[in-house]
Each structure stands twice: as structure tokens, then as C-alpha cells.
N, CA, C, O and the ligand as a Tripos MOL2 file, in Angstrom:
@<TRIPOS>MOLECULE
protein
  277   275    70     0     0
PROTEIN
NO_CHARGES

@<TRIPOS>ATOM
      1 N           4.8920   23.8060   43.4300 N.3       1 MET1
      2 CA          4.4400   24.6230   42.3030 C.3       1 MET1
      3 C           5.2470   25.9260   42.2510 C.2       1 MET1
      4 O           5.5400   26.5340   43.2800 O.2       1 MET1
      5 N           5.5840   26.3210   41.0730 N.am      2 GLU2
      6 CA          6.3230   27.5640   40.9220 C.3       2 GLU2
      7 C           5.4050   28.6620   40.4050 C.2       2 GLU2
      8 O           4.4580   28.4080   39.6600 O.2       2 GLU2
      9 N           5.7000   29.8500   40.8050 N.am      3 TYR3
     10 CA          4.8880   30.9850   40.3810 C.3       3 TYR3
     11 C           5.7550   31.9940   39.6550 C.2       3 TYR3
     12 O           6.9680   32.0550   39.8560 O.2       3 TYR3
     13 N           5.1250   32.7690   38.8220 N.am      4 GLN4
     14 CA          5.8600   33.8250   38.1490 C.3       4 GLN4
     15 C           4.9920   35.0770   38.0530 C.2       4 GLN4
     16 O           3.7650   35.0260   38.1310 O.2       4 GLN4
     17 N           5.6700   36.1750   37.8830 N.am      5 VAL5
     18 CA          4.9710   37.4480   37.7660 C.3       5 VAL5
     19 C           3.9830   37.3810   36.6040 C.2       5 VAL5
     20 O           4.3190   36.9160   35.5140 O.2       5 VAL5
     21 N           2.7890   37.8400   36.8450 N.am      6 GLY6
     22 CA          1.7710   37.8250   35.7960 C.3       6 GLY6
     23 C           0.7540   36.7170   35.9730 C.2       6 GLY6
     24 O          -0.3130   36.7460   35.3600 O.2       6 GLY6
     25 N           1.0780   35.7280   36.8170 N.am      7 ASP7
     26 CA          0.1160   34.6560   37.0690 C.3       7 ASP7
     27 C          -1.1020   35.2070   37.8100 C.2       7 ASP7
     28 O          -0.9930   36.1060   38.6440 O.2       7 ASP7
     29 N          -2.2410   34.6530   37.4880 N.am      8 ILE8
     30 CA         -3.4630   34.9810   38.2240 C.3       8 ILE8
     31 C          -3.7170   33.8250   39.1880 C.2       8 ILE8
     32 O          -3.8270   32.6710   38.7740 O.2       8 ILE8
     33 N          -3.8060   34.1450   40.4680 N.am      9 VAL9
     34 CA         -3.9670   33.0860   41.4610 C.3       9 VAL9
     35 C          -5.2250   33.3090   42.2980 C.2       9 VAL9
     36 O          -5.7540   34.4160   42.3900 O.2       9 VAL9
     37 N          -5.6750   32.2250   42.8960 N.am     10 ARG10
     38 CA         -6.8490   32.2520   43.7680 C.3      10 ARG10
     39 C          -6.3750   32.0130   45.2000 C.2      10 ARG10
     40 O          -5.4650   31.2170   45.4310 O.2      10 ARG10
     41 N          -6.9860   32.6950   46.1500 N.am     11 THR11
     42 CA         -6.5890   32.5040   47.5500 C.3      11 THR11
     43 C          -7.7510   31.9250   48.3510 C.2      11 THR11
     44 O          -8.9170   32.0040   47.9640 O.2      11 THR11
     45 N          -7.3720   31.3380   49.4910 N.am     12 LYS12
     46 CA         -8.3760   30.7430   50.3750 C.3      12 LYS12
     47 C          -9.3730   31.7860   50.8470 C.2      12 LYS12
     48 O         -10.5870   31.6230   50.7260 O.2      12 LYS12
     49 N          -8.8190   32.8650   51.3900 N.am     13 LYS13
     50 CA         -9.6810   33.9160   51.9230 C.3      13 LYS13
     51 C          -9.9190   34.9700   50.8660 C.2      13 LYS13
     52 O          -9.0250   35.3250   50.0980 O.2      13 LYS13
     53 N         -11.1340   35.4550   50.8450 N.am     14 GLN14
     54 CA        -11.3910   36.5200   49.8830 C.3      14 GLN14
     55 C         -11.0350   37.8730   50.4870 C.2      14 GLN14
     56 O         -11.0850   38.0700   51.7010 O.2      14 GLN14
     57 N         -10.6840   38.7750   49.6210 N.am     15 HIS15
     58 CA        -10.3900   40.1460   50.0300 C.3      15 HIS15
     59 C         -11.7110   40.8000   50.4480 C.2      15 HIS15
     60 O         -12.7720   40.4070   49.9620 O.2      15 HIS15
     61 N         -11.6600   41.7910   51.3410 N.am     16 PRO16
     62 CA        -12.9010   42.4760   51.7380 C.3      16 PRO16
     63 C         -13.7460   42.9720   50.5630 C.2      16 PRO16
     64 O         -14.9580   43.1370   50.7030 O.2      16 PRO16
     65 N         -13.1310   43.2070   49.4270 N.am     17 CYS17
     66 CA        -13.9020   43.6880   48.2700 C.3      17 CYS17
     67 C         -14.6900   42.5600   47.6110 C.2      17 CYS17
     68 O         -15.5200   42.8080   46.7370 O.2      17 CYS17
     69 N         -14.4280   41.3030   48.0330 N.am     18 GLY18
     70 CA        -15.2020   40.1840   47.5040 C.3      18 GLY18
     71 C         -14.4660   39.3260   46.4920 C.2      18 GLY18
     72 O         -14.9580   38.2730   46.0880 O.2      18 GLY18
     73 N         -13.2740   39.7790   46.0790 N.am     19 SER19
     74 CA        -12.5290   39.0310   45.0660 C.3      19 SER19
     75 C         -11.5850   38.0260   45.7040 C.2      19 SER19
     76 O         -11.0120   38.2850   46.7620 O.2      19 SER19
     77 N         -11.4260   36.8880   45.0610 N.am     20 LYS20
     78 CA        -10.4500   35.8970   45.5090 C.3      20 LYS20
     79 C          -9.3340   35.7530   44.4800 C.2      20 LYS20
     80 O          -8.4600   34.8970   44.6210 O.2      20 LYS20
     81 N          -9.3640   36.5710   43.4690 N.am     21 LEU21
     82 CA         -8.3700   36.4670   42.4080 C.3      21 LEU21
     83 C          -7.3500   37.5920   42.5180 C.2      21 LEU21
     84 O          -7.6920   38.7470   42.7700 O.2      21 LEU21
     85 N          -6.0890   37.2220   42.3230 N.am     22 TRP22
     86 CA         -4.9930   38.1690   42.4630 C.3      22 TRP22
     87 C          -4.0010   37.9710   41.3270 C.2      22 TRP22
     88 O          -3.8330   36.8680   40.8050 O.2      22 TRP22
     89 N          -3.3550   39.0570   40.9620 N.am     23 GLU23
     90 CA         -2.2640   38.9570   39.9890 C.3      23 GLU23
     91 C          -0.9560   39.0790   40.7450 C.2      23 GLU23
     92 O          -0.7930   39.9730   41.5750 O.2      23 GLU23
     93 N          -0.0310   38.1870   40.4620 N.am     24 LEU24
     94 CA          1.2840   38.2680   41.1040 C.3      24 LEU24
     95 C           2.0850   39.3710   40.4250 C.2      24 LEU24
     96 O           2.2890   39.3490   39.2110 O.2      24 LEU24
     97 N           2.5290   40.3240   41.2130 N.am     25 THR25
     98 CA          3.3290   41.4020   40.6320 C.3      25 THR25
     99 C           4.7800   41.3090   41.0680 C.2      25 THR25
    100 O           5.6430   42.0020   40.5310 O.2      25 THR25
    101 N           5.0430   40.4580   42.0340 N.am     26 ARG26
    102 CA          6.4230   40.2060   42.4300 C.3      26 ARG26
    103 C           6.5020   38.8190   43.0420 C.2      26 ARG26
    104 O           5.6480   38.4320   43.8390 O.2      26 ARG26
    105 N           7.5340   38.0740   42.6640 N.am     27 VAL27
    106 CA          7.7410   36.7340   43.1960 C.3      27 VAL27
    107 C           9.1820   36.6340   43.6530 C.2      27 VAL27
    108 O          10.1030   36.8560   42.8670 O.2      27 VAL27
    109 N           9.3800   36.3050   44.8990 N.am     28 GLY28
    110 CA         10.7400   36.1920   45.4200 C.3      28 GLY28
    111 C          10.6810   35.8450   46.8860 C.2      28 GLY28
    112 O           9.8680   35.0160   47.2950 O.2      28 GLY28
    113 N          11.5360   36.4700   47.6900 N.am     29 VAL29
    114 CA         11.4800   36.2540   49.1390 C.3      29 VAL29
    115 C          10.1080   36.6690   49.6390 C.2      29 VAL29
    116 O           9.5150   36.0200   50.5010 O.2      29 VAL29
    117 N           9.6190   37.7640   49.0790 N.am     30 ASP30
    118 CA          8.2520   38.1940   49.3340 C.3      30 ASP30
    119 C           7.4500   38.1130   48.0460 C.2      30 ASP30
    120 O           7.9830   38.2750   46.9480 O.2      30 ASP30
    121 N           6.1630   37.8600   48.2030 N.am     31 PHE31
    122 CA          5.2510   37.8720   47.0720 C.3      31 PHE31
    123 C           4.4100   39.1310   47.1500 C.2      31 PHE31
    124 O           3.9640   39.5230   48.2280 O.2      31 PHE31
    125 N           4.1940   39.7630   46.0090 N.am     32 LYS32
    126 CA          3.2580   40.8710   45.9630 C.3      32 LYS32
    127 C           2.0730   40.4410   45.1380 C.2      32 LYS32
    128 O           2.2140   39.9400   44.0220 O.2      32 LYS32
    129 N           0.8950   40.6460   45.7080 N.am     33 LEU33
    130 CA         -0.3280   40.2610   45.0180 C.3      33 LEU33
    131 C          -1.2170   41.4760   44.8550 C.2      33 LEU33
    132 O          -1.4500   42.2410   45.7910 O.2      33 LEU33
    133 N          -1.7070   41.6260   43.6280 N.am     34 LYS34
    134 CA         -2.6100   42.7300   43.3450 C.3      34 LYS34
    135 C          -4.0260   42.1720   43.2150 C.2      34 LYS34
    136 O          -4.2870   41.2840   42.4040 O.2      34 LYS34
    137 N          -4.9180   42.7020   44.0180 N.am     35 CYS35
    138 CA         -6.3100   42.2490   43.9870 C.3      35 CYS35
    139 C          -6.9460   42.6420   42.6600 C.2      35 CYS35
    140 O          -6.8720   43.7950   42.2360 O.2      35 CYS35
    141 N          -7.5770   41.6530   42.0070 N.am     36 LEU36
    142 CA         -8.2130   41.9570   40.7290 C.3      36 LEU36
    143 C          -9.5580   42.6440   40.9150 C.2      36 LEU36
    144 O         -10.1330   43.1770   39.9660 O.2      36 LEU36
    145 N         -10.0550   42.6250   42.1530 N.am     37 GLY37
    146 CA        -11.3310   43.2770   42.4090 C.3      37 GLY37
    147 C         -11.1920   44.7680   42.5880 C.2      37 GLY37
    148 O         -11.9720   45.5450   42.0370 O.2      37 GLY37
    149 N         -10.1830   45.1740   43.3700 N.am     38 CYS38
    150 CA        -10.0810   46.5900   43.7130 C.3      38 CYS38
    151 C          -8.7040   47.1910   43.4500 C.2      38 CYS38
    152 O          -8.5230   48.4000   43.5910 O.2      38 CYS38
    153 N          -7.7350   46.3640   43.0690 N.am     39 GLY39
    154 CA         -6.4170   46.9000   42.7480 C.3      39 GLY39
    155 C          -5.4930   47.0600   43.9400 C.2      39 GLY39
    156 O          -4.3610   47.5220   43.7980 O.2      39 GLY39
    157 N          -5.9730   46.6810   45.1090 N.am     40 HIS40
    158 CA         -5.1580   46.7720   46.3190 C.3      40 HIS40
    159 C          -3.9700   45.8100   46.2120 C.2      40 HIS40
    160 O          -4.1120   44.6960   45.7070 O.2      40 HIS40
    161 N          -2.8090   46.2440   46.6860 N.am     41 ILE41
    162 CA         -1.6210   45.3920   46.6220 C.3      41 ILE41
    163 C          -1.1830   45.0030   48.0250 C.2      41 ILE41
    164 O          -1.0280   45.8530   48.9020 O.2      41 ILE41
    165 N          -0.9870   43.7130   48.2190 N.am     42 VAL42
    166 CA         -0.4940   43.2390   49.5080 C.3      42 VAL42
    167 C           0.8460   42.5370   49.2950 C.2      42 VAL42
    168 O           1.1060   41.9540   48.2420 O.2      42 VAL42
    169 N           1.6810   42.6100   50.3190 N.am     43 THR43
    170 CA          2.9600   41.9050   50.2980 C.3      43 THR43
    171 C           2.9120   40.8150   51.3600 C.2      43 THR43
    172 O           2.5630   41.0640   52.5140 O.2      43 THR43
    173 N           3.2640   39.6190   50.9540 N.am     44 LEU44
    174 CA          3.2710   38.4810   51.8790 C.3      44 LEU44
    175 C           4.6220   37.8010   51.8280 C.2      44 LEU44
    176 O           5.2570   37.7250   50.7760 O.2      44 LEU44
    177 N           5.0590   37.3010   52.9920 N.am     45 GLU45
    178 CA          6.2570   36.4740   52.9860 C.3      45 GLU45
    179 C           5.9720   35.2520   52.1130 C.2      45 GLU45
    180 O           4.8360   34.7870   52.0190 O.2      45 GLU45
    181 N           7.0140   34.7540   51.4890 N.am     46 ARG46
    182 CA          6.8420   33.6260   50.5680 C.3      46 ARG46
    183 C           6.0290   32.4850   51.1820 C.2      46 ARG46
    184 O           5.0780   31.9920   50.5760 O.2      46 ARG46
    185 N           6.4140   32.0760   52.3860 N.am     47 GLN47
    186 CA          5.7270   30.9410   53.0170 C.3      47 GLN47
    187 C           4.2430   31.2130   53.2230 C.2      47 GLN47
    188 O           3.4010   30.3430   53.0020 O.2      47 GLN47
    189 N           3.9350   32.4480   53.6530 N.am     48 LYS48
    190 CA          2.5300   32.7850   53.8630 C.3      48 LYS48
    191 C           1.7820   32.8230   52.5440 C.2      48 LYS48
    192 O           0.6340   32.3910   52.4500 O.2      48 LYS48
    193 N           2.4450   33.3420   51.5400 N.am     49 ALA49
    194 CA          1.8010   33.4230   50.2300 C.3      49 ALA49
    195 C           1.5150   32.0290   49.6920 C.2      49 ALA49
    196 O           0.4510   31.7730   49.1280 O.2      49 ALA49
    197 N           2.4890   31.1250   49.8740 N.am     50 LEU50
    198 CA          2.3100   29.7630   49.3630 C.3      50 LEU50
    199 C           1.1470   29.0720   50.0630 C.2      50 LEU50
    200 O           0.4420   28.2620   49.4600 O.2      50 LEU50
    201 N           0.9510   29.3960   51.3400 N.am     51 LYS51
    202 CA         -0.1750   28.8020   52.0700 C.3      51 LYS51
    203 C          -1.4930   29.4330   51.6560 C.2      51 LYS51
    204 O          -2.5270   28.7670   51.6030 O.2      51 LYS51
    205 N          -1.4430   30.7130   51.3660 N.am     52 ALA52
    206 CA         -2.6830   31.4360   51.0490 C.3      52 ALA52
    207 C          -3.2140   31.0890   49.6600 C.2      52 ALA52
    208 O          -4.4230   31.0660   49.4280 O.2      52 ALA52
    209 N          -2.2910   30.8220   48.7490 N.am     53 ILE53
    210 CA         -2.7020   30.5520   47.3620 C.3      53 ILE53
    211 C          -3.1860   29.1140   47.2290 C.2      53 ILE53
    212 O          -2.4880   28.1780   47.6160 O.2      53 ILE53
    213 N          -4.3820   28.9450   46.6810 N.am     54 THR54
    214 CA         -4.9140   27.5920   46.5240 C.3      54 THR54
    215 C          -4.7720   27.0870   45.0920 C.2      54 THR54
    216 O          -4.7630   25.8790   44.8540 O.2      54 THR54
    217 N          -4.6640   27.9970   44.1540 N.am     55 LYS55
    218 CA         -4.7440   27.5540   42.7700 C.3      55 LYS55
    219 C          -4.2410   28.6430   41.8290 C.2      55 LYS55
    220 O          -4.4190   29.8330   42.0890 O.2      55 LYS55
    221 N          -3.6180   28.2300   40.7460 N.am     56 VAL56
    222 CA         -3.2790   29.1830   39.6910 C.3      56 VAL56
    223 C          -4.4050   29.1620   38.6730 C.2      56 VAL56
    224 O          -4.6700   28.1310   38.0550 O.2      56 VAL56
    225 N          -5.0560   30.2810   38.5000 N.am     57 GLU57
    226 CA         -6.1750   30.3520   37.5610 C.3      57 GLU57
    227 C          -5.6810   30.4670   36.1280 C.2      57 GLU57
    228 O          -6.2370   29.8690   35.2070 O.2      57 GLU57
    229 N          -4.6260   31.2480   35.9630 N.am     58 LYS58
    230 CA         -4.1390   31.5070   34.6170 C.3      58 LYS58
    231 C          -2.6510   31.7820   34.6940 C.2      58 LYS58
    232 O          -2.2080   32.7190   35.3570 O.2      58 LYS58
    233 N          -1.8850   30.9430   34.0000 N.am     59 GLU59
    234 CA         -0.4520   31.1540   34.0090 C.3      59 GLU59
    235 C          -0.0720   32.2030   32.9870 C.2      59 GLU59
    236 O          -0.7120   32.3580   31.9470 O.2      59 GLU59
    237 N           0.9730   32.9090   33.3130 N.am     60 ASN60
    238 CA          1.5080   33.8860   32.3700 C.3      60 ASN60
    239 C           2.4060   33.1540   31.3880 C.2      60 ASN60
    240 O           3.5510   32.8290   31.7010 O.2      60 ASN60
    241 N           1.8800   32.8960   30.1990 N.am     61 ASN61
    242 CA          2.6360   32.1200   29.2110 C.3      61 ASN61
    243 C           3.4870   32.9890   28.3060 C.2      61 ASN61
    244 O           4.1410   32.4920   27.3880 O.2      61 ASN61
    245 N           3.4770   34.2800   28.5650 N.am     62 ASN62
    246 CA          4.2460   35.1730   27.7070 C.3      62 ASN62
    247 C           5.6970   35.2910   28.1430 C.2      62 ASN62
    248 O           6.5050   35.9510   27.4890 O.2      62 ASN62
    249 N           6.0090   34.6550   29.2370 N.am     63 ASN63
    250 CA          7.3430   34.7780   29.7900 C.3      63 ASN63
    251 C           8.1940   33.5780   29.3830 C.2      63 ASN63
    252 O           7.8730   32.4410   29.7280 O.2      63 ASN63
    253 N           9.2650   33.8280   28.6600 N.am     64 ASP64
    254 CA         10.1250   32.7440   28.1800 C.3      64 ASP64
    255 C          10.8180   32.0110   29.3240 C.2      64 ASP64
    256 O          11.2400   30.8630   29.1880 O.2      64 ASP64
    257 N          10.9220   32.7050   30.4520 N.am     65 LYS65
    258 CA         11.6160   32.0910   31.5780 C.3      65 LYS65
    259 C          10.6770   31.2620   32.4390 C.2      65 LYS65
    260 O          10.9910   30.9410   33.5850 O.2      65 LYS65
    261 N           9.5540   30.9280   31.8960 N.am     66 ALA66
    262 CA          8.5640   30.1750   32.6650 C.3      66 ALA66
    263 C           9.2040   28.9180   33.2560 C.2      66 ALA66
    264 O           9.9350   28.1920   32.5820 O.2      66 ALA66
    265 N           8.9160   28.6930   34.4950 N.am     67 ILE67
    266 CA          9.4680   27.5150   35.1710 C.3      67 ILE67
    267 C           8.4530   26.3890   35.0790 C.2      67 ILE67
    268 O           7.2790   26.5620   35.4050 O.2      67 ILE67
    269 N           8.9150   25.2560   34.6370 N.am     68 LYS68
    270 CA          8.0070   24.1170   34.4960 C.3      68 LYS68
    271 C           7.6130   23.5860   35.8550 C.2      68 LYS68
    272 O           8.4280   23.5340   36.7760 O.2      68 LYS68
    273 N           6.3810   23.1990   35.9740 N.am     69 LYS69
    274 CA          5.9190   22.6510   37.2450 C.3      69 LYS69
    275 C           6.3340   21.1850   37.3320 C.2      69 LYS69
    276 O           6.0460   20.5200   38.3270 O.2      69 LYS69
    277 ZN         -9.8620   43.7250   46.7240 Zn       70 ZN70
@<TRIPOS>BOND
     1     1     2 1
     2     2     3 1
     3     3     4 2
     4     3     5 am
     5     5     6 1
     6     6     7 1
     7     7     8 2
     8     7     9 am
     9     9    10 1
    10    10    11 1
    11    11    12 2
    12    11    13 am
    13    13    14 1
    14    14    15 1
    15    15    16 2
    16    15    17 am
    17    17    18 1
    18    18    19 1
    19    19    20 2
    20    19    21 am
    21    21    22 1
    22    22    23 1
    23    23    24 2
    24    23    25 am
    25    25    26 1
    26    26    27 1
    27    27    28 2
    28    27    29 am
    29    29    30 1
    30    30    31 1
    31    31    32 2
    32    31    33 am
    33    33    34 1
    34    34    35 1
    35    35    36 2
    36    35    37 am
    37    37    38 1
    38    38    39 1
    39    39    40 2
    40    39    41 am
    41    41    42 1
    42    42    43 1
    43    43    44 2
    44    43    45 am
    45    45    46 1
    46    46    47 1
    47    47    48 2
    48    47    49 am
    49    49    50 1
    50    50    51 1
    51    51    52 2
    52    51    53 am
    53    53    54 1
    54    54    55 1
    55    55    56 2
    56    55    57 am
    57    57    58 1
    58    58    59 1
    59    59    60 2
    60    59    61 am
    61    61    62 1
    62    62    63 1
    63    63    64 2
    64    63    65 am
    65    65    66 1
    66    66    67 1
    67    67    68 2
    68    67    69 am
    69    69    70 1
    70    70    71 1
    71    71    72 2
    72    71    73 am
    73    73    74 1
    74    74    75 1
    75    75    76 2
    76    75    77 am
    77    77    78 1
    78    78    79 1
    79    79    80 2
    80    79    81 am
    81    81    82 1
    82    82    83 1
    83    83    84 2
    84    83    85 am
    85    85    86 1
    86    86    87 1
    87    87    88 2
    88    87    89 am
    89    89    90 1
    90    90    91 1
    91    91    92 2
    92    91    93 am
    93    93    94 1
    94    94    95 1
    95    95    96 2
    96    95    97 am
    97    97    98 1
    98    98    99 1
    99    99   100 2
   100    99   101 am
   101   101   102 1
   102   102   103 1
   103   103   104 2
   104   103   105 am
   105   105   106 1
   106   106   107 1
   107   107   108 2
   108   107   109 am
   109   109   110 1
   110   110   111 1
   111   111   112 2
   112   111   113 am
   113   113   114 1
   114   114   115 1
   115   115   116 2
   116   115   117 am
   117   117   118 1
   118   118   119 1
   119   119   120 2
   120   119   121 am
   121   121   122 1
   122   122   123 1
   123   123   124 2
   124   123   125 am
   125   125   126 1
   126   126   127 1
   127   127   128 2
   128   127   129 am
   129   129   130 1
   130   130   131 1
   131   131   132 2
   132   131   133 am
   133   133   134 1
   134   134   135 1
   135   135   136 2
   136   135   137 am
   137   137   138 1
   138   138   139 1
   139   139   140 2
   140   139   141 am
   141   141   142 1
   142   142   143 1
   143   143   144 2
   144   143   145 am
   145   145   146 1
   146   146   147 1
   147   147   148 2
   148   147   149 am
   149   149   150 1
   150   150   151 1
   151   151   152 2
   152   151   153 am
   153   153   154 1
   154   154   155 1
   155   155   156 2
   156   155   157 am
   157   157   158 1
   158   158   159 1
   159   159   160 2
   160   159   161 am
   161   161   162 1
   162   162   163 1
   163   163   164 2
   164   163   165 am
   165   165   166 1
   166   166   167 1
   167   167   168 2
   168   167   169 am
   169   169   170 1
   170   170   171 1
   171   171   172 2
   172   171   173 am
   173   173   174 1
   174   174   175 1
   175   175   176 2
   176   175   177 am
   177   177   178 1
   178   178   179 1
   179   179   180 2
   180   179   181 am
   181   181   182 1
   182   182   183 1
   183   183   184 2
   184   183   185 am
   185   185   186 1
   186   186   187 1
   187   187   188 2
   188   187   189 am
   189   189   190 1
   190   190   191 1
   191   191   192 2
   192   191   193 am
   193   193   194 1
   194   194   195 1
   195   195   196 2
   196   195   197 am
   197   197   198 1
   198   198   199 1
   199   199   200 2
   200   199   201 am
   201   201   202 1
   202   202   203 1
   203   203   204 2
   204   203   205 am
   205   205   206 1
   206   206   207 1
   207   207   208 2
   208   207   209 am
   209   209   210 1
   210   210   211 1
   211   211   212 2
   212   211   213 am
   213   213   214 1
   214   214   215 1
   215   215   216 2
   216   215   217 am
   217   217   218 1
   218   218   219 1
   219   219   220 2
   220   219   221 am
   221   221   222 1
   222   222   223 1
   223   223   224 2
   224   223   225 am
   225   225   226 1
   226   226   227 1
   227   227   228 2
   228   227   229 am
   229   229   230 1
   230   230   231 1
   231   231   232 2
   232   231   233 am
   233   233   234 1
   234   234   235 1
   235   235   236 2
   236   235   237 am
   237   237   238 1
   238   238   239 1
   239   239   240 2
   240   239   241 am
   241   241   242 1
   242   242   243 1
   243   243   244 2
   244   243   245 am
   245   245   246 1
   246   246   247 1
   247   247   248 2
   248   247   249 am
   249   249   250 1
   250   250   251 1
   251   251   252 2
   252   251   253 am
   253   253   254 1
   254   254   255 1
   255   255   256 2
   256   255   257 am
   257   257   258 1
   258   258   259 1
   259   259   260 2
   260   259   261 am
   261   261   262 1
   262   262   263 1
   263   263   264 2
   264   263   265 am
   265   265   266 1
   266   266   267 1
   267   267   268 2
   268   267   269 am
   269   269   270 1
   270   270   271 1
   271   271   272 2
   272   271   273 am
   273   273   274 1
   274   274   275 1
   275   275   276 2
@<TRIPOS>SUBSTRUCTURE
     1 MET1         2 RESIDUE 1 A MET
     2 GLU2         6 RESIDUE 1 A GLU
     3 TYR3        10 RESIDUE 1 A TYR
     4 GLN4        14 RESIDUE 1 A GLN
     5 VAL5        18 RESIDUE 1 A VAL
     6 GLY6        22 RESIDUE 1 A GLY
     7 ASP7        26 RESIDUE 1 A ASP
     8 ILE8        30 RESIDUE 1 A ILE
     9 VAL9        34 RESIDUE 1 A VAL
    10 ARG10       38 RESIDUE 1 A ARG
    11 THR11       42 RESIDUE 1 A THR
    12 LYS12       46 RESIDUE 1 A LYS
    13 LYS13       50 RESIDUE 1 A LYS
    14 GLN14       54 RESIDUE 1 A GLN
    15 HIS15       58 RESIDUE 1 A HIS
    16 PRO16       62 RESIDUE 1 A PRO
    17 CYS17       66 RESIDUE 1 A CYS
    18 GLY18       70 RESIDUE 1 A GLY
    19 SER19       74 RESIDUE 1 A SER
    20 LYS20       78 RESIDUE 1 A LYS
    21 LEU21       82 RESIDUE 1 A LEU
    22 TRP22       86 RESIDUE 1 A TRP
    23 GLU23       90 RESIDUE 1 A GLU
    24 LEU24       94 RESIDUE 1 A LEU
    25 THR25       98 RESIDUE 1 A THR
    26 ARG26      102 RESIDUE 1 A ARG
    27 VAL27      106 RESIDUE 1 A VAL
    28 GLY28      110 RESIDUE 1 A GLY
    29 VAL29      114 RESIDUE 1 A VAL
    30 ASP30      118 RESIDUE 1 A ASP
    31 PHE31      122 RESIDUE 1 A PHE
    32 LYS32      126 RESIDUE 1 A LYS
    33 LEU33      130 RESIDUE 1 A LEU
    34 LYS34      134 RESIDUE 1 A LYS
    35 CYS35      138 RESIDUE 1 A CYS
    36 LEU36      142 RESIDUE 1 A LEU
    37 GLY37      146 RESIDUE 1 A GLY
    38 CYS38      150 RESIDUE 1 A CYS
    39 GLY39      154 RESIDUE 1 A GLY
    40 HIS40      158 RESIDUE 1 A HIS
    41 ILE41      162 RESIDUE 1 A ILE
    42 VAL42      166 RESIDUE 1 A VAL
    43 THR43      170 RESIDUE 1 A THR
    44 LEU44      174 RESIDUE 1 A LEU
    45 GLU45      178 RESIDUE 1 A GLU
    46 ARG46      182 RESIDUE 1 A ARG
    47 GLN47      186 RESIDUE 1 A GLN
    48 LYS48      190 RESIDUE 1 A LYS
    49 ALA49      194 RESIDUE 1 A ALA
    50 LEU50      198 RESIDUE 1 A LEU
    51 LYS51      202 RESIDUE 1 A LYS
    52 ALA52      206 RESIDUE 1 A ALA
    53 ILE53      210 RESIDUE 1 A ILE
    54 THR54      214 RESIDUE 1 A THR
    55 LYS55      218 RESIDUE 1 A LYS
    56 VAL56      222 RESIDUE 1 A VAL
    57 GLU57      226 RESIDUE 1 A GLU
    58 LYS58      230 RESIDUE 1 A LYS
    59 GLU59      234 RESIDUE 1 A GLU
    60 ASN60      238 RESIDUE 1 A ASN
    61 ASN61      242 RESIDUE 1 A ASN
    62 ASN62      246 RESIDUE 1 A ASN
    63 ASN63      250 RESIDUE 1 A ASN
    64 ASP64      254 RESIDUE 1 A ASP
    65 LYS65      258 RESIDUE 1 A LYS
    66 ALA66      262 RESIDUE 1 A ALA
    67 ILE67      266 RESIDUE 1 A ILE
    68 LYS68      270 RESIDUE 1 A LYS
    69 LYS69      274 RESIDUE 1 A LYS
    70 ZN70       277 GROUP 0 **** ****
């Protein structure tokens, strides 16, 4: 599965604030995820991020460069 900036994703573990939903703010060697519950931003290595993410809740369809799954 490919991800792009702006996607809303769900993770296995919930953030201490109680939210499991995150917005991707950077996708590359590292992923940056912004917690939708509290706005906290975490940076994860790509491999860790791919393991942590269980599902894309909402794809960012406004991006013309969207990569097809
Ligand atoms: Zn949070």
C-alpha cells in the first residue's frame, strides 16, 4: 500500500490522548504522523510506520500525484 501526505491513517496502538487516527504530514524515508486527537507529531522510520499503520481511513484525493494501490 502506498501512502501520501494528507492521508488519514489508523494505528494499532492508540496515542495516550486516546486517538488512533493520524494525518500523514510527511512520507518518505521517515513518516511524520500528526495525532488528530491532540496535534502531537511523531516521526517514525518508514518500516516502523508501515507496521504501525493498520488502515487508511481517508485518502487524500486532492493530490494529482496520487499513487494507485
Ligand atoms: Zn494524541
